[in-house]
C-alpha positions as CSV (number, residue, x, y, z in Angstrom):
1,M,-12.7,255.5,154.5
2,K,-11.1,257.8,157.0
3,Q,-7.8,255.9,156.8
4,I,-7.8,256.1,153.0
5,L,-8.4,259.9,153.0
6,T,-5.6,260.3,155.5
7,F,-3.3,258.2,153.4
8,A,-4.2,260.3,150.3
9,A,-3.6,263.5,152.2
10,C,-0.1,262.3,153.2
11,L,0.6,261.5,149.6
12,M,-0.5,264.9,148.3
13,T,1.6,266.7,150.9
14,F,4.6,264.7,149.8
15,V,4.0,265.6,146.1
16,I,4.5,269.3,147.0
17,F,8.0,268.7,148.3
18,S,9.2,265.9,145.9
19,Q,12.0,266.7,143.5
20,N,12.0,263.5,141.6
21,E,9.8,263.1,138.5
22,K,9.3,259.4,138.9
23,I,8.4,259.9,142.6
24,D,6.0,262.7,141.6
25,E,4.4,260.5,139.0
26,L,4.0,257.5,141.4
27,T,2.6,259.7,144.2
28,V,0.0,261.2,141.9
29,Q,-1.1,257.8,140.7
30,L,-1.4,256.6,144.3
31,A,-3.5,259.5,145.4
32,Y,-6.3,258.5,142.9
33,Q,-6.0,254.8,143.1
34,N,-8.4,252.4,144.8
35,A,-7.3,250.6,148.0
36,D,-6.4,247.2,146.4
37,S,-3.3,245.1,145.8
38,T,-2.3,247.2,142.8
39,K,-2.1,250.2,145.1
40,V,0.2,248.3,147.4
41,D,2.5,247.3,144.5
42,R,2.6,250.9,143.3
43,S,3.4,252.1,146.8
44,L,6.2,249.6,147.1
45,A,7.6,251.0,143.8
46,L,7.5,254.5,145.4
47,I,9.2,253.1,148.6
48,N,12.0,251.6,146.4
49,E,12.6,255.0,144.7
50,L,12.8,256.8,148.1
51,Y,15.2,254.1,149.4
52,Q,17.4,254.5,146.3
53,I,17.8,258.3,147.0
54,K,18.4,257.6,150.7
55,E,15.2,259.3,151.9
56,Y,14.9,256.7,154.7
57,D,12.5,258.5,157.0
58,K,10.0,259.1,154.2
59,A,10.4,255.6,152.9
60,L,9.7,254.2,156.4
61,L,6.6,256.3,156.7
62,F,5.2,254.8,153.5
63,V,6.3,251.3,154.5
64,N,4.2,251.5,157.6
65,K,1.1,252.8,155.7
66,T,1.6,250.2,153.0
67,S,2.0,247.4,155.5
68,T,-1.3,248.4,157.2
69,L,-3.1,248.3,153.8
70,A,-1.6,244.9,152.9
71,K,-2.8,243.4,156.2
72,E,-6.3,244.7,155.6
73,L,-6.3,243.2,152.1
74,N,-4.6,240.0,153.4
75,Y,-2.0,240.5,150.6
76,T,0.9,238.3,151.7
77,K,3.4,239.5,149.0
78,G,2.8,243.1,150.0
79,L,3.5,242.2,153.6
80,A,6.6,240.4,152.7
81,E,7.9,243.3,150.7
82,T,7.2,245.9,153.4
83,N,9.0,243.8,155.9
84,Y,11.9,243.5,153.5
85,F,12.1,247.3,153.0
86,R,11.9,247.8,156.8
87,A,14.9,245.5,157.1
88,V,17.1,247.2,154.5
89,I,16.4,250.6,156.0
90,Y,17.2,249.3,159.5
91,T,20.4,247.8,158.1
92,E,21.4,251.3,156.7
93,R,20.9,252.6,160.2
94,N,23.0,249.9,161.8
95,D,20.0,248.7,163.8
96,Y,20.9,245.0,163.7
97,F,18.1,243.5,165.8
98,N,15.2,245.2,164.0
99,A,16.9,244.4,160.6
100,I,17.2,240.7,161.4
101,D,13.7,240.6,162.9
102,N,12.1,242.1,159.7
103,Y,14.3,240.0,157.4
104,N,13.1,236.8,159.1
105,K,9.5,237.9,158.9
106,S,9.9,238.8,155.3
107,R,11.5,235.4,154.5
108,E,8.7,233.5,156.3
109,L,6.1,235.3,154.2
110,Y,8.0,234.7,150.9
111,L,8.2,231.0,151.8
112,Q,4.4,230.9,152.2
113,I,3.9,232.1,148.6
114,K,6.9,230.0,147.4
115,D,8.7,233.0,146.0
116,T,12.2,231.3,146.0
117,I,14.1,234.2,144.3
118,S,12.9,236.7,147.0
119,V,13.8,234.2,149.7
120,A,17.3,234.0,148.2
121,K,17.4,237.8,148.1
122,V,16.6,238.1,151.8
123,S,19.0,235.3,152.7
124,N,21.8,237.0,150.8
125,N,21.2,240.2,152.8
126,I,21.1,238.3,156.1
127,G,24.4,236.6,155.1
128,L,26.0,240.0,154.5
129,L,24.7,241.4,157.8
130,E,25.8,238.4,159.9
131,I,29.2,238.3,158.2
132,K,29.8,241.9,159.1
133,R,28.9,241.2,162.7
134,G,31.3,238.2,162.8
135,N,28.6,235.5,162.9
136,Y,30.4,233.6,160.2
137,T,28.5,230.3,160.4
138,V,25.1,231.8,160.0
139,G,26.3,234.3,157.4
140,L,27.9,231.5,155.3
141,Q,24.8,229.4,155.5
142,N,22.7,232.2,154.2
143,S,25.1,233.3,151.5
144,L,25.7,229.8,150.1
145,S,22.0,229.1,149.9
146,A,21.4,232.4,148.1
147,I,24.3,231.8,145.7
148,S,23.0,228.4,144.6
149,I,19.6,229.9,143.7
150,F,21.1,233.0,142.0
151,E,23.4,230.8,139.8
152,K,20.4,228.6,138.8
153,Q,18.3,231.6,137.9
154,N,21.2,233.5,136.4
155,L,20.5,236.6,138.5
156,K,23.8,238.3,138.0
157,I,23.3,241.5,140.1
158,E,22.3,239.5,143.2
159,L,25.0,236.9,142.4
160,C,27.7,239.6,142.3
161,A,26.6,240.9,145.7
162,A,26.7,237.4,147.2
163,Y,30.2,236.7,145.8
164,H,31.4,240.0,147.4
165,N,29.9,238.8,150.7
166,L,31.8,235.6,150.7
167,A,35.0,237.2,149.5
168,E,34.8,239.7,152.4
169,A,34.2,236.8,154.9
170,Y,37.1,234.8,153.7
171,Y,39.4,237.9,153.8
172,K,38.4,238.6,157.4
173,T,39.2,235.1,158.4
174,N,42.6,235.2,156.7
175,Q,41.7,232.7,154.0
176,I,43.3,234.7,151.3
177,D,43.2,232.2,148.5
178,K,39.4,231.8,148.9
179,A,39.0,235.5,149.1
180,I,40.8,235.9,145.8
181,E,38.7,233.2,144.2
182,F,35.4,234.9,145.1
183,N,36.7,238.4,144.1
184,F,37.5,237.0,140.7
185,K,34.0,235.6,140.4
186,A,32.6,238.9,141.5
187,L,34.8,240.7,138.9
188,E,33.7,238.5,136.1
189,V,30.0,239.1,136.9
190,S,30.6,242.8,137.3
191,K,32.1,242.9,133.8
192,Q,29.1,241.1,132.4
193,I,26.6,243.5,133.9
194,K,28.9,246.5,133.3
195,D,29.0,247.5,136.9
196,K,32.0,250.0,136.9
197,D,32.1,250.4,140.7
198,G,32.1,246.7,141.2
199,I,34.9,246.2,138.7
200,K,37.0,248.9,140.4
201,M,36.5,247.5,143.8
202,S,37.1,243.8,142.9
203,T,40.3,244.8,141.0
204,K,41.7,246.7,143.9
205,N,40.7,243.9,146.3
206,I,42.6,241.4,144.2
207,A,45.7,243.5,144.1
208,E,45.6,243.9,147.9
209,L,45.1,240.2,148.4
210,Y,48.0,239.3,146.1
211,S,50.2,241.7,148.1
212,L,49.2,239.8,151.3
213,L,50.3,236.6,149.6
214,K,53.6,238.3,148.7
215,E,52.9,237.8,145.0
216,H,54.0,241.4,144.4
217,R,54.2,241.4,140.6
218,K,50.6,240.3,140.4
219,A,49.7,243.0,143.0
220,I,51.4,245.6,140.7
221,E,49.5,244.3,137.7
222,Y,46.1,244.6,139.3
223,Y,46.8,248.0,141.1
224,E,47.7,249.4,137.7
225,K,44.6,247.9,136.1
226,A,42.6,249.6,138.9
227,L,44.3,253.0,138.3
228,D,43.5,252.8,134.6
229,I,39.8,252.5,135.1
230,L,39.4,255.1,137.8
231,N,37.4,258.3,137.1
232,P,39.7,261.2,138.2
233,K,36.6,263.3,139.3
234,T,34.6,260.7,141.2
235,D,37.2,258.2,142.4
236,Q,39.5,260.5,144.3
237,D,39.6,258.6,147.5
238,L,40.2,255.3,145.7
239,R,43.1,256.9,143.7
240,G,44.6,258.3,146.9
241,E,44.5,254.8,148.4
242,I,46.0,253.0,145.5
243,L,48.9,255.3,144.6
244,P,50.9,254.7,147.8
245,K,50.2,251.0,147.8
246,L,51.4,250.7,144.1
247,G,54.5,252.7,144.9
248,S,55.3,250.4,147.9
249,E,55.0,247.3,145.7
250,Y,57.6,248.8,143.3
251,L,59.8,249.6,146.3
252,R,59.9,246.0,147.2
253,F,61.8,245.3,144.0
254,K,64.1,248.3,144.5
255,E,62.7,249.9,141.3
256,Y,63.2,253.3,142.8
257,D,62.2,255.4,139.7
258,K,58.8,253.7,139.4
259,A,58.3,253.7,143.2
260,S,59.2,257.4,143.4
261,E,56.8,258.3,140.6
262,Y,53.7,256.7,142.3
263,L,54.7,257.6,145.9
264,V,55.3,261.3,145.3
265,E,52.1,261.5,143.2
266,G,50.2,259.7,146.0
267,L,51.7,262.1,148.7
268,K,50.7,265.2,146.8
269,Y,47.3,263.8,145.9
270,N,46.4,262.9,149.4
271,R,47.7,266.1,150.9
272,K,45.6,268.1,148.4
273,Q,42.5,266.0,149.2
274,N,43.3,266.2,152.9
275,N,42.8,262.4,153.1
276,K,44.5,261.5,156.4
277,E,44.5,257.7,155.8
278,G,46.0,258.0,152.3
279,L,48.5,260.7,153.5
280,L,49.7,258.4,156.4
281,R,50.2,255.5,154.0
282,A,52.0,257.7,151.5
283,L,54.3,259.3,154.2
284,N,55.4,255.9,155.5
285,A,56.1,254.6,152.0
286,V,58.0,257.8,150.9
287,G,59.9,257.8,154.1
288,N,61.0,254.2,153.4
289,L,62.0,255.2,149.9
290,N,64.2,258.0,151.1
291,L,65.6,255.8,153.9
292,Q,66.7,253.2,151.3
293,N,68.2,256.0,149.2
294,K,70.2,257.3,152.2
295,K,68.2,260.6,152.4
296,V,68.1,260.2,156.2
297,K,67.0,263.8,157.2
298,L,64.1,263.8,154.7
299,A,63.1,260.3,155.7
300,E,63.1,261.4,159.4
301,K,60.8,264.4,158.7
302,Q,58.3,262.3,156.7
303,L,58.3,259.4,159.3
304,N,57.7,261.9,162.2
305,E,54.8,263.5,160.3
306,A,53.3,260.0,159.6
307,Y,53.8,259.1,163.3
308,A,51.7,262.1,164.4
309,I,48.9,261.3,162.0
310,A,48.9,257.6,162.9
311,Q,48.4,258.5,166.5
312,K,45.7,261.0,165.8
313,I,43.5,258.8,163.6
314,D,44.4,255.6,165.5
315,N,45.5,253.6,162.5
316,K,47.4,250.7,164.3
317,T,48.5,248.9,161.2
318,E,50.3,251.9,159.7
319,L,51.6,252.9,163.2
320,L,53.2,249.5,163.4
321,E,54.9,250.0,160.0
322,N,56.0,253.5,161.2
323,Y,57.7,252.0,164.3
324,K,59.5,249.5,162.1
325,L,60.8,252.3,159.8
326,H,61.9,254.4,162.8
327,I,63.9,251.4,164.1
328,A,65.7,251.2,160.7
329,L,66.2,255.0,160.6
330,D,67.8,255.2,164.0
331,S,69.9,252.1,163.5
332,T,71.2,253.6,160.3
333,R,72.2,256.8,162.1
334,G,73.7,254.9,165.0
335,Y,71.2,256.2,167.5
336,F,70.9,252.8,169.2
337,E,69.0,254.0,172.3
338,N,66.4,255.5,170.1
339,A,66.2,252.4,168.1
340,F,65.6,250.3,171.3
341,F,62.8,252.8,172.2
342,W,61.1,252.3,168.9
343,Q,61.7,248.5,169.1
344,N,59.9,248.2,172.4
345,K,56.9,250.2,171.0
346,F,56.9,248.0,167.9
347,Y,56.8,244.7,169.8
348,S,54.3,246.0,172.3
349,L,51.9,247.0,169.6
350,K,52.5,243.9,167.6
351,D,51.7,241.7,170.6
352,S,48.5,243.6,171.3
353,L,47.4,243.2,167.6
354,S,48.3,239.5,167.6
355,K,46.1,238.9,170.6
356,I,43.0,239.8,168.6
357,N,41.8,236.3,167.8
358,Q,41.0,235.6,164.2
359,P,37.6,233.9,163.9
360,V,37.7,230.4,162.5
361,F,35.7,230.2,159.3
362,P,33.5,227.2,159.1
363,T,34.3,224.8,156.3
364,D,31.6,222.1,156.7
365,V,28.5,224.3,156.7
366,D,25.5,223.2,154.5
367,P,23.3,225.8,152.8
368,L,19.9,226.4,154.2
369,D,16.9,224.8,152.6
370,L,15.0,227.7,151.2
371,T,12.2,225.8,149.5
372,T,10.1,224.9,152.6
373,E,8.9,226.5,155.7
374,E,10.0,225.4,159.2
375,K,7.0,223.6,160.7
376,P,6.4,223.0,164.4
377,A,6.9,219.4,165.5
378,K,3.7,217.3,165.4
379,E,2.3,215.9,168.6
380,N,2.9,212.2,169.0
381,P,-0.5,210.5,168.8
382,E,0.9,207.3,170.4
383,L,1.9,209.4,173.4
384,N,-1.5,211.0,173.7
385,T,-3.2,207.6,173.5
386,K,-1.0,206.1,176.1
387,N,-1.7,209.0,178.5
388,E,-5.4,208.6,178.0
389,I,-5.2,204.8,178.6
390,N,-3.1,205.1,181.7
391,Q,-5.1,208.0,183.3
392,P,-7.8,205.8,184.9
393,E,-5.1,203.5,186.4
394,I,-3.5,206.5,188.1
395,N,-6.9,207.6,189.5
396,T,-7.5,204.2,190.9
397,S,-4.1,204.0,192.5
398,W,-4.6,207.4,194.1
399,S,-7.9,206.3,195.8
400,D,-6.6,202.9,197.0
401,N,-3.2,203.9,198.2
402,S,-3.5,207.5,199.6
403,V,-1.3,206.8,202.6
404,L,1.5,205.4,200.6
405,I,1.2,208.3,198.2
406,Y,1.4,210.9,201.0
407,G,4.5,209.1,202.4
408,L,6.2,209.1,199.0
409,I,5.5,212.8,198.6
410,A,6.9,213.6,202.0
411,A,10.0,211.6,201.3
412,L,10.4,213.2,198.0
413,A,10.1,216.7,199.5
414,L,12.8,215.9,202.1
415,S,15.0,214.5,199.4
416,L,14.5,217.6,197.3
417,A,15.3,219.9,200.2
418,F,18.5,218.0,201.0
419,L,19.4,218.1,197.3
420,V,18.8,221.9,197.0
421,Y,20.9,222.5,200.1
422,T,23.7,220.3,198.8
423,L,23.7,221.9,195.4
424,S,23.7,225.4,196.9
425,K,26.7,224.6,199.1
426,T,28.5,222.9,196.2
427,K,27.8,225.8,193.9
428,S,29.1,228.3,196.5
429,H,32.2,226.2,197.1
430,K,32.7,225.9,193.3
431,E,32.4,229.6,192.8
432,E,34.9,230.3,195.6
433,L,37.3,227.8,194.0
434,E,36.8,229.4,190.6
435,K,37.6,232.9,192.0
436,Q,40.8,231.6,193.6
437,K,41.7,229.8,190.3
438,N,41.1,233.0,188.3
439,K,43.1,235.0,190.8
440,L,46.0,232.6,190.6
441,E,45.9,232.6,186.8
442,Q,46.0,236.4,186.7
443,E,48.9,236.5,189.1
444,Q,50.7,233.9,187.0
445,I,50.1,236.0,183.8
446,R,51.5,239.1,185.5
447,T,54.5,237.1,186.8
448,E,55.2,235.7,183.3
449,A,54.9,239.2,181.8
450,I,57.4,240.6,184.3
451,L,59.8,237.7,183.7
452,E,59.4,238.1,179.9
453,Q,60.2,241.8,180.2
454,T,63.1,241.1,182.5
455,H,64.4,238.5,180.1
456,H,64.1,241.1,177.3
457,L,66.0,243.7,179.2
458,E,68.7,241.2,180.0
459,E,69.0,240.4,176.3
460,V,69.2,244.1,175.5
461,N,72.0,244.5,178.1
462,Q,73.8,241.5,176.6
463,V,73.6,243.2,173.2
464,K,75.1,246.4,174.6
465,D,77.9,244.4,176.5
466,K,78.7,242.6,173.3
467,L,78.9,245.8,171.3
468,F,81.3,247.4,173.8
469,S,83.4,244.2,174.0
470,I,83.8,244.0,170.3
471,V,84.5,247.7,169.9
472,S,87.0,247.8,172.8
473,H,88.9,244.7,171.6
474,D,89.0,244.7,167.8
475,L,88.4,248.3,166.8
476,K,90.9,249.6,169.3
477,D,93.7,247.5,167.9
478,S,93.2,248.7,164.3
479,I,92.7,252.3,165.2
480,S,95.6,252.3,167.7
481,S,97.9,251.0,165.0
482,I,96.8,253.7,162.5
483,K,97.3,256.4,165.2
484,A,100.8,255.1,166.0
485,F,101.7,255.3,162.4
486,L,100.4,258.8,162.0
487,D,102.2,259.9,165.2
488,L,105.5,258.7,163.7
489,L,104.7,260.5,160.5
490,K,103.8,263.7,162.4
491,E,107.1,263.7,164.4
492,D,109.2,263.0,161.3
493,S,110.4,259.8,163.0
494,I,110.4,257.7,159.8
495,S,112.2,258.1,156.5
496,K,110.5,258.3,153.1
497,E,111.5,254.7,152.4
498,E,110.1,253.5,155.7
499,F,106.9,255.4,155.0
500,Y,106.3,253.5,151.8
501,E,107.2,250.2,153.5
502,L,104.5,250.8,156.2
503,I,101.7,251.9,153.8
504,P,100.5,248.2,153.1
505,E,100.2,247.6,156.9
506,L,98.4,250.9,157.3
507,S,96.0,250.0,154.5
508,E,95.4,246.5,156.0
509,N,94.6,248.1,159.4
510,A,92.2,250.5,157.8
511,N,90.5,247.6,155.9
512,N,90.2,245.7,159.2
513,A,88.5,248.7,160.9
514,N,86.2,249.1,157.9
515,S,85.3,245.4,157.8
516,L,84.6,245.5,161.5
517,L,82.3,248.5,161.3
518,Y,80.5,247.0,158.3
519,N,79.8,243.7,160.1
520,L,79.1,245.5,163.3
521,L,76.4,247.6,161.7
522,N,74.7,244.7,160.1
523,W,74.9,242.6,163.2
524,S,73.5,245.4,165.4
525,K,70.7,246.0,162.9
526,S,69.7,242.4,163.0
527,Q,69.7,242.5,166.8
528,L,67.8,245.8,167.0
529,Q,65.1,245.5,164.5
530,N,64.6,241.8,163.7
531,L,65.4,242.3,160.1
532,E,62.5,241.5,157.8
533,P,63.5,240.1,154.4
534,K,62.1,241.5,151.2
535,P,62.4,238.6,148.8
536,E,62.7,238.9,145.1
537,L,63.8,236.8,142.2
538,F,67.3,237.5,141.0
539,N,70.3,235.8,139.2
540,I,72.9,234.6,141.8
541,Q,75.6,234.7,139.1
542,D,75.3,238.6,139.1
543,V,76.0,238.6,142.8
544,F,79.1,236.4,142.4
545,H,80.6,238.7,139.7
546,T,80.1,241.8,141.8
547,K,81.7,240.3,144.9
548,I,84.6,238.7,143.1
549,A,85.5,242.1,141.7
550,L,85.8,243.4,145.3
551,V,88.6,240.9,146.2
552,E,90.5,240.9,143.0
553,Q,93.3,243.0,144.4
554,K,93.7,240.8,147.5
555,V,93.6,237.6,145.4
556,E,96.4,239.1,143.2
557,D,98.5,240.1,146.2
558,K,98.3,236.6,147.7
559,R,98.7,235.0,144.3
560,I,95.6,232.9,144.8
561,V,93.9,231.1,141.9
562,L,90.2,232.0,141.9
563,I,88.0,229.8,139.6
564,D,84.5,231.1,138.8
565,E,82.4,228.1,137.9
566,S,79.1,229.9,138.6
567,Q,76.2,229.6,136.1
568,S,73.0,231.5,135.6
569,G,70.6,230.5,138.3
570,F,67.8,232.1,140.2
571,V,67.3,232.6,143.9
572,Y,64.1,233.9,145.6
573,A,65.4,235.8,148.7
574,D,66.4,239.3,149.9
575,R,69.1,240.3,147.5
576,S,71.0,242.6,149.9
577,M,71.1,239.9,152.6
578,V,72.4,237.3,150.2
579,E,75.1,239.8,149.0
580,I,76.3,240.2,152.6
581,V,76.5,236.4,153.0
582,V,78.3,235.8,149.7
583,Q,80.8,238.7,150.5
584,N,81.6,237.2,153.9
585,L,82.2,233.7,152.5
586,I,84.4,234.9,149.6
587,T,86.4,237.3,151.9
588,N,86.9,234.4,154.4
589,A,88.1,232.1,151.6
590,V,90.7,234.7,150.6
591,K,91.7,235.3,154.2
592,F,92.5,231.7,154.9
593,S,94.1,230.8,151.6
594,R,97.9,230.7,151.1
595,T,99.9,231.6,148.1
596,G,99.0,229.3,145.3
597,D,95.8,228.0,146.9
598,V,92.6,227.7,144.8
599,I,89.2,229.2,145.5
600,T,86.3,227.8,143.5
601,I,82.8,229.5,143.4
602,S,79.9,227.5,142.0
603,N,76.2,227.0,142.1
604,Q,73.7,224.3,141.0
605,E,70.1,223.3,141.4
606,V,69.5,220.5,143.9
607,N,66.0,219.3,144.8
608,G,64.3,222.4,143.4
609,K,66.6,224.7,145.4
610,T,69.7,226.7,144.6
611,L,72.9,225.4,146.3
612,I,75.9,227.8,146.5
613,C,79.4,226.5,147.2
614,I,82.5,228.5,148.2
615,E,85.4,226.1,148.2
616,D,89.1,226.8,149.1
617,T,92.2,224.7,149.5
618,G,93.4,226.8,152.4
619,V,94.3,226.1,156.0
620,G,91.0,224.5,156.9
621,I,89.3,224.5,160.2
622,A,90.0,222.3,163.2
623,K,87.2,219.8,164.1
624,E,86.8,221.3,167.6
625,N,86.3,224.8,166.1
626,I,83.6,224.0,163.5
627,D,80.7,224.2,165.9
628,K,81.9,227.6,167.1
629,L,81.7,229.2,163.7
630,F,78.0,230.0,163.7
631,A,77.4,230.2,167.4
632,S,75.7,233.5,168.2
633,H,77.0,233.6,171.8
634,K,80.6,233.4,170.8
635,N,82.9,235.7,168.8
636,F,85.2,233.0,167.4
637,T,87.9,234.3,165.2
638,T,91.4,233.4,164.0
639,A,94.0,235.3,162.1
640,G,94.4,234.8,158.4
641,T,97.4,233.4,156.5
642,K,98.9,236.9,156.4
643,N,97.8,237.7,159.9
644,E,94.6,239.3,158.8
645,K,92.3,239.9,161.7
646,G,88.5,239.3,161.9
647,T,85.6,240.3,164.1
648,G,84.1,236.9,164.7
649,L,80.7,238.2,163.6
650,G,80.7,237.5,159.8
651,L,79.5,233.9,159.9
652,T,77.1,234.6,162.8
653,I,75.4,237.3,160.6
654,A,75.6,235.0,157.6
655,K,73.7,232.3,159.4
656,D,71.0,234.7,160.7
657,L,70.5,236.2,157.2
658,V,70.3,232.8,155.4
659,E,67.8,231.5,157.9
660,L,65.7,234.6,157.6
661,N,65.3,233.8,153.9
662,N,64.2,230.2,154.6
663,G,67.7,228.8,153.8
664,K,70.4,226.7,155.4
665,I,74.2,227.2,155.7
666,W,76.8,224.6,156.7
667,V,80.5,223.8,156.3
668,E,82.7,220.8,155.5
669,S,86.3,221.3,156.4
670,T,89.5,219.4,157.0
671,Q,92.5,221.1,158.6
672,N,95.4,221.8,156.2
673,V,93.2,220.5,153.3
674,G,90.6,223.2,152.9
675,S,87.0,224.2,153.5
676,K,83.6,224.1,151.6
677,F,80.9,226.4,152.7
678,F,77.4,225.6,151.4
679,V,74.3,227.8,151.3
680,E,70.9,226.5,150.2
681,L,68.3,229.0,149.3
682,P,64.8,228.9,147.7
683,K,64.8,229.0,143.9
684,T,61.2,230.2,143.6
685,N,58.4,231.7,145.7
686,N,56.7,228.5,147.0
């Protein structure tokens, strides 16, 4: 009676402070209700209301009181429910051990009363908790078992949560296709139950996953769908997250107007909301946009601000992106030492992130059996019978052979002592060997790291040496020739007629210097920043037409016949990289063609890929020189048919760029007959 009065007093005290009408009503009803199972059920309803408004301390107080009453009444369902509410409250407090303990107790009690749906509900929560902790096997078992029951019972709210659990688990284990599949399932159920928050979250998740799969048009589609359903008042953080991501997707397709619209809005929005994560993402993306649009100073300002924020909030993913953009920025400006600085930071962070082992998601896990309790193993009656039968024989042996028994015991004791001594020595020796082995392994790791760093520095020095070698050899010749011509002009040492005669040569030298610098920039960028292609689907015929226009004057001067047999055909690759390759091949064909020679440009589909061919009837290539054309360690070059000079870098760059885009490049040539350069590139995104 005293306990009941105390319980009622607590309830009445709580009524005074309660602000919720439903809570008030339940509290009043409880205060005047008899201590029976109905009172437990009503108290559980009150606990649920408190849990919903996040009054966890008060909810836990009532959980303990209700649990005591349920025990006194021997009310199993009440005990199961109180354990469940304890578990969900401990989950909110990130108290894993107490949460799991109470979930398991709750499930055992639900199994006793054969409440399958409640068992599934508990298993689903255990699955979510275990998946968040990285215990994927246990989490998957629980989630799968819950899903099968929810689907049979058509429990859509619970089913939606279970789908989200699995989608998250697959995402964290880098199984993107499966993550998309379960996000779509969750989205469909969210629509059926009109769960707006679930619809928004699933739509955003699908967009992000498509982006990871590099299906960027689909990513754009779902990001825009997510934006359309956001509430501008309540979904500010989500809007600030989506805007920069959507702008970045448009930037991949070089749709600068659309990209600028979303990125600038995202930048302003996140700055206004003081959302550091969103602001960092927006600054990196806007900096990339301005860098592509050659607004170098503005890009530098934005990337520096992003760098400071990334360090402050320790966002390693965006910091890695910032390093990459800084490499591109300083390479564009010609600040190669700075670019090397950012490159070292980029690879150091990339290596450290890659060392975080992705957990392996189990694929052969069976769902738990949620229909029966786990029962202790039964004792073996045959074993008991045998022991009982044999017992008298043992007693008899003991009385008749006591001396023999004592001897055996002594021998056994000596054997055990020797065995313990041997094992201890073996263990000690083994531990010592293990320590020495670990020490050697650590030394080896350090040595390998030093050697790797040394190798990297040697490569960097080789890059610098190569740069200086090319500049001193090729660029000096062209500029010296131009300077000599200008000196003659300055000193009035040539006549007007001679001036006009030298103009073509001066133009040719200027073109050589320009070509050298162009190739040098692209080559140095590829060496410095490990160029990352941004593939898109485009018509290769458009590229041909653009590049043919650039050589029309030279073709006319050399009276070459240029035949355009190209046809409309698509390539899935980085367009700017392919343009560099095509320009190099067409320029080389013109360079090594004589008056009256023919250049043919064509493309066709072969084995599901696009095959490009640049053919000329020029001077061809000697057999011993073919292998030198694409060698990265050699600057192989020969003069053109009108003594045009080259850098020896064009085909090396072309090979690197083609291979970056999952393609192949090769040549077939016969000296004094002509050459055929082939480039094979993907036709679609496989």
